C-alpha positions, 0 to 999 in steps of 0.5 A: 420559837421554832424557826419562826419567819422573823424576830419577835418584837420586844417591848422596846420595839413598840410603845405600850400605848399610843401605837401609830397604826397604818391599815392597808385594806381598811374597808374590808372585814379585817380592816373594819375590825381593826378600826372598831378596836382602835375606836374603843381604845383611842389612847392605845391605838392611833390611826395614821394611815388608811388604804381603802381600795375602791370603796370610797364612801366607806373610806371617807366615813372612816377617814372622817372619824379617825382623820389620819394624815394620809389616805390611799385608793386603788386608782388615781381617778378615785382621788377627786371623788374621795376628796369631795366626800371628806369634811371641808376642814380635813385635808389629808394627803391622798395617794393612789395605786401600788406605789401609793400603798407601798409608800404608806406601808413604809411610813417612818411614823408607823409602829405597826402596819396592818396588811389586810388587802385581799389577794396577791395585791397585798404582797408588794406593800407587805414587802415594802413594810418588811424592808423598812423594818416595821412590825406587821400585823399580817392578815394577807396570807397571800404574801406568805403563800407567794413569797414565804422564802423571800419574806423570811430573807428580807425580815432577816436583813431588816429586822422586821417582825411579823405577827399573824392575824389569821385566827388559826396562825395566831392561835398557833403563835400563842401556843408556841411561845416559849417552845422549841422545834424539838418539842413540837410533834405537829401543828393542827389547823382547825377548819370550820368546814364552811357551809358545805361540810355535810354536802355531797358531790351532787349538791356541790355541782349545783352550788350558787354564789349566794350559797357559797357566801353564807358562812355558818360561823364567820363574817368575811369578804366574798373571796375568802368566803368562797375559799372557805367553801372550797377549803382552798382557804385551809390549803393556803393556810397550810402553806402559810403555816409552813412558811411562818413557822418553818415546819415541814408539811409532814408536821402540819395537819388539818381537822374540821371543827364545825363549832369554830371554838378551838382555833388551832392546836399544837401537839408536843412530843410529851403528849400535851396538846395546847389549844387556843379557844375563844368565840369566833370573833376576829377582833381577838387575834387582831387585838392581840397583834395590835397590843402585843405582848399585852392584851386589850379588854375587848368587852366581848361575850365570854366563852361558855363551854358549859352551854356549848357542851360539845366540841367535835373534830374530824378529818377533811374529805380531800376527795370531795374538797380537792383544793386542800390536797392541791395546796399540799401538792403545790407546797411539795412541788416547789416555791413557784407552785403556790404562786400558780395555785393562788393566782389560778384560784383568785381568777377562778373565784372571780369567774364563779362569782360572775357565774361563768364557771361552776363551783366545782370548776374552781379547784379544776382550774387550779389543778389545770394551772398546776399541771401547766406550770413548769417549776422555777425558783422565784428570786425576786418580787418581779419573778413572782409578779410575772408568774402570777400574771402568766397564770392569770392569763392561762386561766382566763384563756382556759376552755372552762372560762371562755364562753362559747 
């Protein structure tokens, strides 16, 4: 399949049933959906590790249900709190911090590692799993945005396999199976357009966090909801598609598709366009990764095209939503620029949600950070972490972010 980032797992790499699953980011929206699927298919999917960040009460409930032998939390101080919430007859190992997450991602018993942490924090555990040759259900797009070339090189050495969880990239993955790069004219990522797709600049200047968090089609966490509203999420997905499928930016397009039924498309040179369609439910791409190359019966409502009647598509307005253009520019500028873009955006979103900057200032801060940066070629995880930290410091010290 094209020059895909990794090998594809064969049937012998994964047992058909009883797959051992580690979930990094179990308390987020992706992680919760993974556990919903596992709960419905207990013979096919076994949860052996849960990492839940700081949401200790939810992690405790998940752990009590699945009883994996190991749990992970973000900070050491949270370990006693979690222990106190667990059933008396359940004594798992509890690890913490980056090293704890990396150790869980490297578990010898794991067949599949679900990388579903939010943001740059997901990179190190993802790389740890890659280095152990694991099959990775990748929902942390930042891993590819920050370190696409590095992950490709490590996958080549370890034999690790990456399966994309993002609905758009999962759709492209399915539409590309069995085809070569020479057959492909373009990859077409679809975008819902977010809650403000029909807004004008005057409205966008006044957007509140509450408005930005109300996505019309998908139920997502706060950060990705804001990214969808600015269309930065789609920009990061363009970078992700480039690193995942090995095609240049000139062959990657974006179309706004408000109904969120067509999850992405592949256009071939013979004029064929293969699409992946389905209701907007993240359990579909997640389950495909967990059961690959089989499919699980999820019991979801069927897609009723006759009732839907209309599927609409149009080009995004990159002047009104400059984040998409910034992402394309970052990708063209060199491998360090997407690192800067991602770090600047993460801090800007935090500032917006804290009501310290306006919605319109999110892409402004990202643009300022890209202009500040002088390109380098990151050759290690340490290089990426250093640049990420430097960018975050720059954005937090920017005049727009500092209250007068």
